[in-house]
N, C-alpha and C positions, 0 to 999 in steps of 0.2 A: 575495619577502618571506619565505615560509615557510622557504626554504633559509637565509636570513640568520638567522632565529630559531633554526633547528636548529643552525647553526654558532656561535651565541652572539654574532653581530655586532650584534644589536639585540634589544630586548625584544619579546614578543608584542604585536601591535597592540591598542589599546584603542578599540574602536568605540564611539562615543558620539553621542547626539543633541544638537544645538545649535540653539536657536531663532534665527530671523532677527533682525537688529539692531533692527528696530522692535517685536519681540516678538509680532507677529501671524502666526499660522501660516496657510498656504494651507489652504483647505477644499474638500472634494469632497462633494457631496450625492448619495447613491445612491438613485435613484428606485425605487419599489416595482415598477414594471413590468419591471425588469431581471431579476427572479426567473424570468421566462418563458424567458430565453435564456442569460445568463451571470450568475449571482447574486452572485458574490464579487468584491470590488474591494480593491486595495491600491495604495499609491503611495509616493513619496519624492522628495526634492529634493537634488541635489548642487550646492553653491554654489562658485563661483570655481574651476571645474575647468580644468585646463590640457591642452588637446588638442594632440597632435602627430599627424602622419599615421599613425604606427604605433599610437598609442593609439586614435585614431579607428577605424581598421580593426579593432583588437582589440575595441573596444566593440561594433561591429556583428557581428563574428564570435561574440562571447559570446552575444548574443541569438539568433543563428541556431542555435548549438549547443544552447542551452537549449530552444528551440522544437522541435528535432528529437528530443531524447531525453527529458529530464525532463517536458516539456510535451506529449509524445506528439503531435507534429505539430500543435501549437496547440489540440488538442481540450480539454486540461485547463487550460492557461495560455497567455495571449497577452500580449506585452510591447510597450509603446509608449514611445518616448523623444522628447522635445520640447525646443525652445529656449524656456526660460521667459520670456525677454525679449521674445518675439514674441506672447505670450498674456497674458491677465489673469484672475486669479481673482476670486471663487470659481468653482469648476468644478462641473459636474453630469454624472453618469453616468446616461444614460437609455436607453430602448428605444423606437424610432420605427418607423413603417411605412416600408418601403423607398422608396416614392415621396415621402415627406416629408423624406428625407435628401438633402442636396445640398452637395457641396464638391469642390474640386480635389484628387485623390489625389496621393500622393507622386510627385514628378518629372513631374507633368502640370500643364498650365496651364488646361485646360478643366474646368469644373465638370460633375459627373455626379450623377445620383440613385443610390440604392442599387441599383436594378434595372439601370440602365445599367452600373454598375461590374461587376456579375455577368456581364453579356454581354461587357464590354470585356476582362475578365481571364480569361475562360473558357479561352482557348487559351494563356495565359501559363504558361510552363514552371515558374516559381517560385511564383506566387500561385494558379494554377489548382487546385492540389491541396488548397487550404484552403477553397475556396468552399462545398463541401458542408456545412461545419460550421454555417452559418447560412442558406444559400440558401433552404431550404424553410420557414423560420420566418416567421410573420406579422409579426414585429418584428425589427429589427436593433439590436444595441447601438451606442451612439454617445456620445462624450464632447464636451461643449461648455465654452467658457469663459464669462465673464460677458457678453461681447458676442455670444454665440451663434456664435462662431467654432469650427468643428469641429477637434478635436485628432486624433481617430482613430475608425475604425470597426472595433473589434476583432472577431474575430481576423484581419481581412483586411489592412487597410492604414492608415497614418497619413495625416494631411493634409499637403499640400505647404507650407501656410502656416507650420507650426511645426517643419519638419525641422531637425535639428541639422547643423552644419557644423564645420569646423576652428576657426571663430571663436566658436563657442558657449561661453559662460562658465557659465551656469546651466542645469542639465538637470532637467526635470520627467519623472519616470518613472511611467507608469500601467500597472497590471497587472490584467487581468480573468481570471476563472477559473471553472471548474465544480468544482474540487477545492480545498477550503479549505486543506488541509495543503500541497499543492504551491504554492499561491499565496504563502504566507509564505516557503517555502524559496527560491523563485525571487527574491523581493524581497531576501532576505538575501544571496544569492550576488552579485547585481548591485551592491548598495551596498557590500558588503565588498570586492569586487575593484576598484571604481573610485573609492571614496572616498579611496584612497591618493593620487590625483592632484589632490585638492582643495587649495586654498591652505593650509588647515589640515588635514593628513592625518587620515583616518579619522573625519571628522565628517560627519554626515548630518542634514539638516533634516527634521524630521517633518512630516506632513500630517494635518490633522484630517479624519476621514471620518465623515459623518453618514448613517445608514441610515434611510430613511423608513419602510420596512416594519415595523421593530420599535422605532423611536425611539431607538436606541442610537447612541452616538458613541465613537470611539476614535482614537488616534494611531498612525500607521504610519510606519515599521516599528517593531516591538518588538525592541530589541537586547539584552534581558535574556538572559544565558546560561542554558541549561538546567542545572539542578542534578541530580546523580546521585551514586551512591556506588560504590566498588569495594573489594574485600577485598585487603588486603596479602598474606595467605596464599595467596589464589587466584593473584595475579600471580606471586608467588615460586614456587609449586608448578608452574605451567605453564611458566615460563621456566627453572626449575632454578636459581633465585637465592636469596640470603639477604639481601636488601636491607632497610634500615630504611625506615619510612614516609616520612621526609623525603627520603631518597635517591630514592624513586620519584616523589615530588612534583617534585623537581628535573628528573628525566628527562621527566616529562609536560610541564613548562614548555617544553622544546625542541620539543614537538609542539603548542604554542599552547594548552595547557590551563592553567587556573588551579586548582591542587589544594593541599590542606592536610590534615594528619592530623585526623581527627575526634575528638570527645571520647570516642567509643566505641573501645576498643582494636581494632586490626586493620582499621579502616575509614578510607578516604580520602573526603573531601568534594571532589567534582570539578565544576567549572563547564565545561560543554561549549560552545565558542564557536559563534557563529551560522553559521560556515562548515562545521560538521561535522554536517550532517543525517544522515549515515550511521552515527553512533554510537547504537546501539540497546541495547547490553548491555555489561556489564563486560568481556566477551571482547574487544570492540573497543578498550577502554581498555588491556587487557592487551597487545594486539597493538602498539599505539602505544608502550607502555612498552618492549617488546622491540625495536622499531625504534630508539628513542632509545638504548637500551643498546648496540645493534649486534648483528645476527644472527650475524655472524662472531665476536663475542666470547662468545657463549653456549657453554657447555661441551657438547662432543659426547660423549655416553655413553649406554649402554643402562641403563635403569632396571630393575634385577633384580626389584624389588618388583612390577612390573606385567607381567613376562614370563609369558606363558601360551600354551597350545596353543589354536589356533582351534577353536571349536565352535559349533554352532547354538544359538540362544536356545531356552529351553524352550518358548516359545509356538510357535516355528517347527517344533520337533520334533513337538509335538502336532498341529499343522496338517498336517504331512507324513504322520503316522499316519492321520489321518482321511481325507486325500486318497487315500492308497494303498488303504485298505480299501474306500472308496466306489468307486474305479475297478475294483478287483478284483470288486466285486459287479455290474459291468456298466453303471455310470453314466458319462456323459461330462462331463468338466470344462469349464466355460466361464469366460471372464475378461472380463466387461464393464468399462466405465470406472467409476471411483469417483464421477465427476460425473454428475448427472442433472438433470432439470427439477423444479421444485416440484410440478407436477401429477403426474409419475410417482411421486414419493416420498410424496405425501399424497393429493391429490384423487382420482386414478384408483384408489387402493387403499382409498378410503373411510376414510382415517385422518385424525384431527384433528391440526392443527399443534401439536406438543408443545414448540416453540421450542428444540429440541435440534440443529437442522441448522445447519451452518456455511455461510453464504451468501457468494457471490462479490459483491464490491462493484460491479464493472463487467463483468457477463457479456456475452460477445460474441454469443451465440446463446441462444435460449430453451431449447435442449437441455441446456445446462450452466449451471445457476443455483445449485445447492447441492451440498454433499457428502452423499452418500446416508447415511441413518440405518438403512437396511434393505437386505439383499441381494435382496429380492424384485423390485424394479423391473428390475434387470439380467437376472434369470432370465426374467421375463415378456416383456421386450423381445426376448430371444434366441428364445423360443418364437414370438413374433409374426413375426419376420423369417425364420423357418425353417418356416412352416406348410406349404410345398410338400414337405417331407421326409416320409418314411413314419412312421407312428405304430406303437407308442408311442415317445415321446421321453423319455429319462431324463437329466436334466442336473443338475449340482451346482456349487457354488462354495464355496471356503474362502478368505475374504479379509477385508479391514478395512472397517469403516464409521467415519465421523467424527461425533463428538458434542461439543457445547459442554460445557465443564467449568470453572467459575470457579475451582476449587481448583488447577488446573494452571497452570504458568507461562505457557503460551501460550494459556490459556483454552479449550483443546480437547484431545481425546485420541482415539486410535484404539482400536477394539475389534475383536478377531478373532472372526469368526462363521462358521458353517457353515449352508448352506441347500441343499435339494434340491427339484426340481420334476418332477412326472410329468405328461405330456400324452398322452392316449389316448382311446379310445372309451368307457372306463369311468372311474370316479372314481379308481381306483388307490390308495385310502387304505391298503389292506392292503400294497401294495408299498412305499409310503413308510414305513409303520409297521415293516415288516420291515427296511428299511434302517436306521432309527433303532435298532432292537433290536440289529442287528449291530454298529453303531458303538459303542453303549454297552457291549455285551458285550466288545468288544476293549479298551475303556477300563476294564473291570472295575467297571462301575457297574450295580448290580442294579435291576430294575424293582420298585417299591414302590407302595403305594397312597398317595393324597394324605393320608388320615387318619394313616397311619404316619409320613409325613414331617413333618406339622405337629405331631403330638403328641410326637414324639421326635426332636429335632434331631440326636441322636447317630447316628441311622440314616442312612446315606448311600445315595443312589440317585436315581432319577428317576421321574416319573409324567407322565401326559398329561391336560391340561385342555381342556375345550371352551370356546371363547371366543365370546360372542355380541356382536352390534353391529358395530364396525368390523372390517375385514378385516386380520388380522395375520399375521405369519410364524410365530407362536409355538407351538411345542411346548415347554412349560415343564419344565425339569429343573434346578431351583435347586440341589438337593443335589449334582448331578453336578459343579457348579463347584468343589466342594471336592476 
């Protein structure tokens, strides 16, 4: 389809929602107890689909591919497909105790409970790797129709009662998830790819979803394209072109976008189709415009205006000076990881959570939960792991920390810092103080009193403050930043 659109043999597909002939949508009620296991649910109906052997195999292969990559082995999203003519709505999505669940799983004739299925599929090469997702949970997710006939027990297996075949005409798609964003992306991909084979191509029947835990209802899927904007000058400058806005819009149409010149000069209003979840920035739109124009048609030339001699960034040059002088003073450089645990960054340092740390959404271990906001955790961790070495230990690090910053495009920024740590039989404050004086001397920053610095901002230098209360890394030298 996309190739035909690119070649101009057909217009971009117009995905649209079409209600059933009787006007009554299928409904799914999401019970409150599902929040314990897989809280998110979405679905759709494909009417009068025409399956051939190749299309059927492609339909199954698409689900397997989505399960293995985007759905992260079904941990984030699980898909179930059913012959709608063998079941009857309205449907309910519930969470039941394993022993209370009983149905014949796909390609089996014997009914089993949830526990029995876990034992039955434990050695199964295909399904065995997914059992851990819900096996230890007190409840399992389950989908019923109005007759209490089981449709599926996500994310493990569907019911044999509603399995699709080559003779299936109407397909009911259920999608459960632990990630709300991936849930809708998967739904869009499935209905976009296979609504082409419906009797009326690119039509999808919506389903009404009622959530008991918040009393809200919605219709899924939502096929409204995402609206964004792109700059004509940006696209032209990167591609080395001088195209008019309408010409770029025509090129984007070949890539299945709907674009038009905005009322604001130099701006394009772009509708991103549901099939393009990967479009995150105008750079992605620029790339598609270049593809539509043809990479081989772009002019090959050196842009003299940007020709320069490679050189280190000023911040890297400064870091190298600090690193070199500290090493020459007899200190050893360490390079801990930029990720650390929440406790290492805050609790164990007796620091209050300042809400500046960038958090990982799905950390794999407790060791790597956030991006550090201080260099101290890494230095102290290094000391802890090397206590068997002789003392004194003198270590330092010149590296970045990560901080939230709403003013930045990516809502965060890196900040280059320097920290040193002394470990010995005495406090060693005079040694650390001496190192600081040496570094600031090399940076031509004079030692001043706090009163001098606060009373006369024109005076450049640094001073040392005592900090009471929470443990910090801070020797303050605000004037030295200039």
